[in-house]
Structure formats: structure tokens, C-alpha cells
PyMOL CGO cylinders between C-alpha atoms (Angstrom):
from pymol import cmd
from pymol.cgo import CYLINDER

trace = [
    CYLINDER, 0.23, 0.01, -0.10, 2.47, 2.70, 0.95, 0.3, 1, 1, 1, 1, 1, 1,
    CYLINDER, 2.47, 2.70, 0.95, 3.97, 2.81, -2.59, 0.3, 1, 1, 1, 1, 1, 1,
    CYLINDER, 3.97, 2.81, -2.59, 0.70, 1.94, -4.17, 0.3, 1, 1, 1, 1, 1, 1,
    CYLINDER, 0.70, 1.94, -4.17, -0.82, 5.45, -3.14, 0.3, 1, 1, 1, 1, 1, 1,
    CYLINDER, -0.82, 5.45, -3.14, 2.34, 7.50, -4.46, 0.3, 1, 1, 1, 1, 1, 1,
    CYLINDER, 2.34, 7.50, -4.46, 2.89, 8.57, -0.40, 0.3, 1, 1, 1, 1, 1, 1,
    CYLINDER, 2.89, 8.57, -0.40, 6.47, 7.99, -0.73, 0.3, 1, 1, 1, 1, 1, 1,
    CYLINDER, 6.47, 7.99, -0.73, 6.94, 10.02, -3.73, 0.3, 1, 1, 1, 1, 1, 1,
    CYLINDER, 6.94, 10.02, -3.73, 4.56, 12.91, -2.32, 0.3, 1, 1, 1, 1, 1, 1,
    CYLINDER, 4.56, 12.91, -2.32, 6.93, 12.80, 1.11, 0.3, 1, 1, 1, 1, 1, 1,
    CYLINDER, 6.93, 12.80, 1.11, 9.85, 12.85, -1.37, 0.3, 1, 1, 1, 1, 1, 1,
    CYLINDER, 9.85, 12.85, -1.37, 9.12, 15.64, -2.95, 0.3, 1, 1, 1, 1, 1, 1,
    CYLINDER, 9.12, 15.64, -2.95, 8.06, 17.58, -0.08, 0.3, 1, 1, 1, 1, 1, 1,
    CYLINDER, 8.06, 17.58, -0.08, 11.30, 16.71, 1.81, 0.3, 1, 1, 1, 1, 1, 1,
    CYLINDER, 11.30, 16.71, 1.81, 13.23, 17.81, -1.47, 0.3, 1, 1, 1, 1, 1, 1,
    CYLINDER, 13.23, 17.81, -1.47, 11.48, 21.11, -1.97, 0.3, 1, 1, 1, 1, 1, 1,
    CYLINDER, 11.48, 21.11, -1.97, 12.21, 21.62, 2.31, 0.3, 1, 1, 1, 1, 1, 1,
    CYLINDER, 12.21, 21.62, 2.31, 15.65, 20.27, 2.25, 0.3, 1, 1, 1, 1, 1, 1,
    CYLINDER, 15.65, 20.27, 2.25, 16.61, 22.64, -0.71, 0.3, 1, 1, 1, 1, 1, 1,
    CYLINDER, 16.61, 22.64, -0.71, 15.10, 25.96, 1.01, 0.3, 1, 1, 1, 1, 1, 1,
    CYLINDER, 15.10, 25.96, 1.01, 16.74, 24.97, 4.31, 0.3, 1, 1, 1, 1, 1, 1,
    CYLINDER, 16.74, 24.97, 4.31, 20.07, 24.28, 2.19, 0.3, 1, 1, 1, 1, 1, 1,
    CYLINDER, 20.07, 24.28, 2.19, 19.96, 27.69, 0.87, 0.3, 1, 1, 1, 1, 1, 1,
    CYLINDER, 19.96, 27.69, 0.87, 19.77, 29.35, 4.14, 0.3, 1, 1, 1, 1, 1, 1,
    CYLINDER, 19.77, 29.35, 4.14, 22.80, 27.85, 5.61, 0.3, 1, 1, 1, 1, 1, 1,
    CYLINDER, 22.80, 27.85, 5.61, 24.58, 28.67, 2.17, 0.3, 1, 1, 1, 1, 1, 1,
    CYLINDER, 24.58, 28.67, 2.17, 23.18, 31.95, 2.13, 0.3, 1, 1, 1, 1, 1, 1,
    CYLINDER, 23.18, 31.95, 2.13, 25.95, 32.59, 4.65, 0.3, 1, 1, 1, 1, 1, 1,
    CYLINDER, 25.95, 32.59, 4.65, 28.74, 32.34, 1.96, 0.3, 1, 1, 1, 1, 1, 1,
    CYLINDER, 28.74, 32.34, 1.96, 26.61, 34.29, -0.55, 0.3, 1, 1, 1, 1, 1, 1,
    CYLINDER, 26.61, 34.29, -0.55, 25.59, 31.01, -2.51, 0.3, 1, 1, 1, 1, 1, 1,
    CYLINDER, 25.59, 31.01, -2.51, 22.51, 29.47, -3.85, 0.3, 1, 1, 1, 1, 1, 1,
    CYLINDER, 22.51, 29.47, -3.85, 22.68, 25.53, -3.65, 0.3, 1, 1, 1, 1, 1, 1,
    CYLINDER, 22.68, 25.53, -3.65, 22.68, 25.03, -7.60, 0.3, 1, 1, 1, 1, 1, 1,
    CYLINDER, 22.68, 25.03, -7.60, 26.09, 27.27, -7.33, 0.3, 1, 1, 1, 1, 1, 1,
    CYLINDER, 26.09, 27.27, -7.33, 27.20, 25.21, -4.49, 0.3, 1, 1, 1, 1, 1, 1,
    CYLINDER, 27.20, 25.21, -4.49, 26.62, 22.04, -6.40, 0.3, 1, 1, 1, 1, 1, 1,
    CYLINDER, 26.62, 22.04, -6.40, 29.03, 23.12, -9.40, 0.3, 1, 1, 1, 1, 1, 1,
    CYLINDER, 29.03, 23.12, -9.40, 31.65, 23.76, -7.01, 0.3, 1, 1, 1, 1, 1, 1,
    CYLINDER, 31.65, 23.76, -7.01, 31.20, 20.78, -5.38, 0.3, 1, 1, 1, 1, 1, 1,
    CYLINDER, 31.20, 20.78, -5.38, 31.60, 18.90, -8.50, 0.3, 1, 1, 1, 1, 1, 1,
    CYLINDER, 31.60, 18.90, -8.50, 34.79, 21.06, -9.93, 0.3, 1, 1, 1, 1, 1, 1,
    CYLINDER, 34.79, 21.06, -9.93, 36.12, 20.19, -6.64, 0.3, 1, 1, 1, 1, 1, 1,
    CYLINDER, 36.12, 20.19, -6.64, 35.28, 16.21, -6.64, 0.3, 1, 1, 1, 1, 1, 1,
    CYLINDER, 35.28, 16.21, -6.64, 36.47, 15.83, -10.45, 0.3, 1, 1, 1, 1, 1, 1,
    CYLINDER, 36.47, 15.83, -10.45, 38.46, 19.06, -11.44, 0.3, 1, 1, 1, 1, 1, 1,
    CYLINDER, 38.46, 19.06, -11.44, 38.26, 21.18, -14.92, 0.3, 1, 1, 1, 1, 1, 1,
    CYLINDER, 38.26, 21.18, -14.92, 34.89, 19.92, -16.90, 0.3, 1, 1, 1, 1, 1, 1,
    CYLINDER, 34.89, 19.92, -16.90, 33.19, 20.78, -19.88, 0.3, 1, 1, 1, 1, 1, 1,
    CYLINDER, 33.19, 20.78, -19.88, 29.92, 22.61, -19.43, 0.3, 1, 1, 1, 1, 1, 1,
    CYLINDER, 29.92, 22.61, -19.43, 28.35, 19.12, -21.02, 0.3, 1, 1, 1, 1, 1, 1,
    CYLINDER, 28.35, 19.12, -21.02, 29.77, 17.05, -18.45, 0.3, 1, 1, 1, 1, 1, 1,
    CYLINDER, 29.77, 17.05, -18.45, 28.86, 19.14, -15.25, 0.3, 1, 1, 1, 1, 1, 1,
    CYLINDER, 28.86, 19.14, -15.25, 25.24, 18.73, -17.14, 0.3, 1, 1, 1, 1, 1, 1,
    CYLINDER, 25.24, 18.73, -17.14, 24.93, 15.36, -17.08, 0.3, 1, 1, 1, 1, 1, 1,
    CYLINDER, 24.93, 15.36, -17.08, 26.46, 15.00, -13.82, 0.3, 1, 1, 1, 1, 1, 1,
    CYLINDER, 26.46, 15.00, -13.82, 23.65, 17.27, -12.25, 0.3, 1, 1, 1, 1, 1, 1,
    CYLINDER, 23.65, 17.27, -12.25, 21.29, 16.19, -14.53, 0.3, 1, 1, 1, 1, 1, 1,
    CYLINDER, 21.29, 16.19, -14.53, 20.03, 19.07, -15.89, 0.3, 1, 1, 1, 1, 1, 1,
    CYLINDER, 20.03, 19.07, -15.89, 19.85, 21.37, -19.14, 0.3, 1, 1, 1, 1, 1, 1,
    CYLINDER, 19.85, 21.37, -19.14, 22.91, 22.99, -20.51, 0.3, 1, 1, 1, 1, 1, 1,
    CYLINDER, 22.91, 22.99, -20.51, 21.50, 26.50, -20.38, 0.3, 1, 1, 1, 1, 1, 1,
    CYLINDER, 21.50, 26.50, -20.38, 20.81, 26.01, -17.02, 0.3, 1, 1, 1, 1, 1, 1,
    CYLINDER, 20.81, 26.01, -17.02, 24.61, 24.89, -16.37, 0.3, 1, 1, 1, 1, 1, 1,
    CYLINDER, 24.61, 24.89, -16.37, 25.52, 27.96, -18.54, 0.3, 1, 1, 1, 1, 1, 1,
    CYLINDER, 25.52, 27.96, -18.54, 23.89, 30.98, -16.79, 0.3, 1, 1, 1, 1, 1, 1,
    CYLINDER, 23.89, 30.98, -16.79, 25.22, 29.54, -13.19, 0.3, 1, 1, 1, 1, 1, 1,
    CYLINDER, 25.22, 29.54, -13.19, 28.71, 28.84, -14.59, 0.3, 1, 1, 1, 1, 1, 1,
    CYLINDER, 28.71, 28.84, -14.59, 28.04, 32.43, -15.86, 0.3, 1, 1, 1, 1, 1, 1,
    CYLINDER, 28.04, 32.43, -15.86, 27.29, 34.23, -12.67, 0.3, 1, 1, 1, 1, 1, 1,
    CYLINDER, 27.29, 34.23, -12.67, 30.25, 31.76, -10.69, 0.3, 1, 1, 1, 1, 1, 1,
    CYLINDER, 30.25, 31.76, -10.69, 32.43, 33.46, -13.50, 0.3, 1, 1, 1, 1, 1, 1,
    CYLINDER, 32.43, 33.46, -13.50, 31.22, 36.75, -12.72, 0.3, 1, 1, 1, 1, 1, 1,
    CYLINDER, 31.22, 36.75, -12.72, 32.16, 36.64, -9.35, 0.3, 1, 1, 1, 1, 1, 1,
    CYLINDER, 32.16, 36.64, -9.35, 35.41, 35.06, -10.04, 0.3, 1, 1, 1, 1, 1, 1,
    CYLINDER, 35.41, 35.06, -10.04, 34.91, 31.41, -8.40, 0.3, 1, 1, 1, 1, 1, 1,
    CYLINDER, 34.91, 31.41, -8.40, 35.63, 29.91, -11.72, 0.3, 1, 1, 1, 1, 1, 1,
    CYLINDER, 35.63, 29.91, -11.72, 37.37, 30.48, -14.88, 0.3, 1, 1, 1, 1, 1, 1,
    CYLINDER, 37.37, 30.48, -14.88, 37.60, 28.82, -18.48, 0.3, 1, 1, 1, 1, 1, 1,
    CYLINDER, 37.60, 28.82, -18.48, 40.59, 27.33, -19.70, 0.3, 1, 1, 1, 1, 1, 1,
    CYLINDER, 40.59, 27.33, -19.70, 41.05, 25.62, -22.83, 0.3, 1, 1, 1, 1, 1, 1,
    CYLINDER, 41.05, 25.62, -22.83, 40.95, 22.22, -23.22, 0.3, 1, 1, 1, 1, 1, 1,
    CYLINDER, 40.95, 22.22, -23.22, 43.15, 19.22, -25.03, 0.3, 1, 1, 1, 1, 1, 1,
    CYLINDER, 43.15, 19.22, -25.03, 40.91, 20.25, -28.03, 0.3, 1, 1, 1, 1, 1, 1,
    CYLINDER, 40.91, 20.25, -28.03, 41.05, 24.09, -29.29, 0.3, 1, 1, 1, 1, 1, 1,
    CYLINDER, 41.05, 24.09, -29.29, 37.73, 24.14, -29.35, 0.3, 1, 1, 1, 1, 1, 1,
    CYLINDER, 37.73, 24.14, -29.35, 36.52, 22.97, -26.20, 0.3, 1, 1, 1, 1, 1, 1,
    CYLINDER, 36.52, 22.97, -26.20, 36.73, 25.00, -22.96, 0.3, 1, 1, 1, 1, 1, 1,
    CYLINDER, 36.73, 25.00, -22.96, 37.16, 23.77, -19.24, 0.3, 1, 1, 1, 1, 1, 1,
    CYLINDER, 37.16, 23.77, -19.24, 35.83, 25.20, -16.14, 0.3, 1, 1, 1, 1, 1, 1,
    CYLINDER, 35.83, 25.20, -16.14, 37.84, 25.26, -13.02, 0.3, 1, 1, 1, 1, 1, 1,
    CYLINDER, 37.84, 25.26, -13.02, 37.72, 26.37, -9.81, 0.3, 1, 1, 1, 1, 1, 1,
    CYLINDER, 37.72, 26.37, -9.81, 40.02, 29.61, -9.03, 0.3, 1, 1, 1, 1, 1, 1,
    CYLINDER, 40.02, 29.61, -9.03, 41.53, 30.18, -6.05, 0.3, 1, 1, 1, 1, 1, 1,
    CYLINDER, 41.53, 30.18, -6.05, 38.71, 32.15, -4.62, 0.3, 1, 1, 1, 1, 1, 1,
    CYLINDER, 38.71, 32.15, -4.62, 36.47, 29.64, -5.92, 0.3, 1, 1, 1, 1, 1, 1,
    CYLINDER, 36.47, 29.64, -5.92, 38.61, 26.96, -3.64, 0.3, 1, 1, 1, 1, 1, 1,
    CYLINDER, 38.61, 26.96, -3.64, 38.33, 29.31, -0.64, 0.3, 1, 1, 1, 1, 1, 1,
    CYLINDER, 38.33, 29.31, -0.64, 34.88, 29.69, -1.19, 0.3, 1, 1, 1, 1, 1, 1,
    CYLINDER, 34.88, 29.69, -1.19, 34.57, 26.05, -1.66, 0.3, 1, 1, 1, 1, 1, 1,
    CYLINDER, 34.57, 26.05, -1.66, 35.65, 25.45, 1.72, 0.3, 1, 1, 1, 1, 1, 1,
    CYLINDER, 35.65, 25.45, 1.72, 33.49, 28.03, 3.34, 0.3, 1, 1, 1, 1, 1, 1,
    CYLINDER, 33.49, 28.03, 3.34, 30.60, 26.26, 1.87, 0.3, 1, 1, 1, 1, 1, 1,
    CYLINDER, 30.60, 26.26, 1.87, 31.26, 23.00, 3.11, 0.3, 1, 1, 1, 1, 1, 1,
    CYLINDER, 31.26, 23.00, 3.11, 31.83, 23.86, 6.42, 0.3, 1, 1, 1, 1, 1, 1,
    CYLINDER, 31.83, 23.86, 6.42, 28.28, 25.17, 6.42, 0.3, 1, 1, 1, 1, 1, 1,
    CYLINDER, 28.28, 25.17, 6.42, 26.88, 22.38, 4.10, 0.3, 1, 1, 1, 1, 1, 1,
    CYLINDER, 26.88, 22.38, 4.10, 28.46, 19.83, 6.87, 0.3, 1, 1, 1, 1, 1, 1,
    CYLINDER, 28.46, 19.83, 6.87, 26.93, 21.71, 9.77, 0.3, 1, 1, 1, 1, 1, 1,
    CYLINDER, 26.93, 21.71, 9.77, 23.77, 21.48, 8.22, 0.3, 1, 1, 1, 1, 1, 1,
    CYLINDER, 23.77, 21.48, 8.22, 24.06, 17.84, 7.13, 0.3, 1, 1, 1, 1, 1, 1,
    CYLINDER, 24.06, 17.84, 7.13, 25.10, 16.89, 10.93, 0.3, 1, 1, 1, 1, 1, 1,
    CYLINDER, 25.10, 16.89, 10.93, 22.32, 18.80, 12.44, 0.3, 1, 1, 1, 1, 1, 1,
    CYLINDER, 22.32, 18.80, 12.44, 19.67, 17.47, 10.02, 0.3, 1, 1, 1, 1, 1, 1,
    CYLINDER, 19.67, 17.47, 10.02, 20.87, 13.52, 10.87, 0.3, 1, 1, 1, 1, 1, 1,
    CYLINDER, 20.87, 13.52, 10.87, 21.37, 14.16, 14.82, 0.3, 1, 1, 1, 1, 1, 1,
    CYLINDER, 21.37, 14.16, 14.82, 19.21, 11.56, 16.42, 0.3, 1, 1, 1, 1, 1, 1,
    CYLINDER, 19.21, 11.56, 16.42, 19.09, 9.19, 13.54, 0.3, 1, 1, 1, 1, 1, 1,
    CYLINDER, 19.09, 9.19, 13.54, 20.91, 6.14, 13.97, 0.3, 1, 1, 1, 1, 1, 1,
    CYLINDER, 20.91, 6.14, 13.97, 23.89, 5.36, 11.71, 0.3, 1, 1, 1, 1, 1, 1,
    CYLINDER, 23.89, 5.36, 11.71, 22.68, 2.03, 10.71, 0.3, 1, 1, 1, 1, 1, 1,
    CYLINDER, 22.68, 2.03, 10.71, 19.53, 4.47, 9.53, 0.3, 1, 1, 1, 1, 1, 1,
    CYLINDER, 19.53, 4.47, 9.53, 21.72, 6.73, 7.93, 0.3, 1, 1, 1, 1, 1, 1,
    CYLINDER, 21.72, 6.73, 7.93, 23.71, 4.06, 5.82, 0.3, 1, 1, 1, 1, 1, 1,
    CYLINDER, 23.71, 4.06, 5.82, 20.51, 2.53, 4.77, 0.3, 1, 1, 1, 1, 1, 1,
    CYLINDER, 20.51, 2.53, 4.77, 19.13, 6.10, 3.53, 0.3, 1, 1, 1, 1, 1, 1,
    CYLINDER, 19.13, 6.10, 3.53, 22.29, 6.26, 1.50, 0.3, 1, 1, 1, 1, 1, 1,
    CYLINDER, 22.29, 6.26, 1.50, 21.37, 2.92, 0.06, 0.3, 1, 1, 1, 1, 1, 1,
    CYLINDER, 21.37, 2.92, 0.06, 18.00, 3.29, -0.93, 0.3, 1, 1, 1, 1, 1, 1,
    CYLINDER, 18.00, 3.29, -0.93, 19.18, 6.77, -2.44, 0.3, 1, 1, 1, 1, 1, 1,
    CYLINDER, 19.18, 6.77, -2.44, 21.83, 5.62, -4.59, 0.3, 1, 1, 1, 1, 1, 1,
    CYLINDER, 21.83, 5.62, -4.59, 19.80, 2.46, -5.75, 0.3, 1, 1, 1, 1, 1, 1,
    CYLINDER, 19.80, 2.46, -5.75, 16.55, 4.73, -6.80, 0.3, 1, 1, 1, 1, 1, 1,
    CYLINDER, 16.55, 4.73, -6.80, 18.91, 7.27, -8.46, 0.3, 1, 1, 1, 1, 1, 1,
    CYLINDER, 18.91, 7.27, -8.46, 20.52, 4.76, -10.55, 0.3, 1, 1, 1, 1, 1, 1,
    CYLINDER, 20.52, 4.76, -10.55, 17.15, 3.00, -11.53, 0.3, 1, 1, 1, 1, 1, 1,
    CYLINDER, 17.15, 3.00, -11.53, 15.77, 6.75, -12.29, 0.3, 1, 1, 1, 1, 1, 1,
    CYLINDER, 15.77, 6.75, -12.29, 18.40, 6.99, -15.03, 0.3, 1, 1, 1, 1, 1, 1,
    CYLINDER, 18.40, 6.99, -15.03, 17.40, 4.01, -16.47, 0.3, 1, 1, 1, 1, 1, 1,
    CYLINDER, 17.40, 4.01, -16.47, 13.70, 5.19, -16.77, 0.3, 1, 1, 1, 1, 1, 1,
]
cmd.load_cgo(trace, "trace")
């Protein structure tokens, strides 16, 4: 019954919206939005990347990534560099972007710890496994 009446998806969408809102409140401490944070996070984890690579990772349209990268570039958090191919343009963090990433990561980690407080470690791991499983299934739908 739980899955048949859409309750899981309803709660998931409600959680996602509230989570993003609260995360944005925390990221406001370092003057970022979650969409900007996601790009800084990706670049820190994977290094210089193309817009297409970032777009694929975030599963959003390239124009959306382009607008966000443009804002980050205006703020000197990222810069465009040449890739292996003359036509390829890659995005990488600047020194200021690295500093901002570290500050934002502190805010995100503090938020995450506060949110997970009181949830047993086994439940946290089960939730991570479940989210990973569902994300993979969505990629193949």
C-alpha cells in the first residue's frame, strides 16, 4: 500500500523542496545558492570539466548550467580554460572558488550533521543505499 498510493513520492518531493530551501538558508552565509554549490562541489571533486560533463552529472539542461557558471565566473569563483582540443572550453575553480568551496562545505556539513542528529548510523547508511539505488533506477527509466 505504501508505494501504490504515491505516498513515498509525495513525501520525497516535500522533503526535497524543504531540504533545498533550508540548504539555501545555510549557503546564504557564504552568499551562494544550492545550484552554485553543486557546481563548485563537482569541480572540486572531479577537476576541470566541460559544461556538458557538469550538465550530465547534475542532470540539468546545459543552458541552466551555463547561466549558473556565468554567475560563478562573474564572481571570480570559476574560470574558463582551454581543453585538449582548441574548441573545447573547460571550467575550473579559481583560488577564490577554492576558498568559497571550503567555507560552503563547512556550512553544508554543519547543516547535514544537524539534520542527521538522532538518526542511528545504520539508518543513515540504509538511507544512502536506498537513495543510490533509486537514483540509478531513475537513470535507466
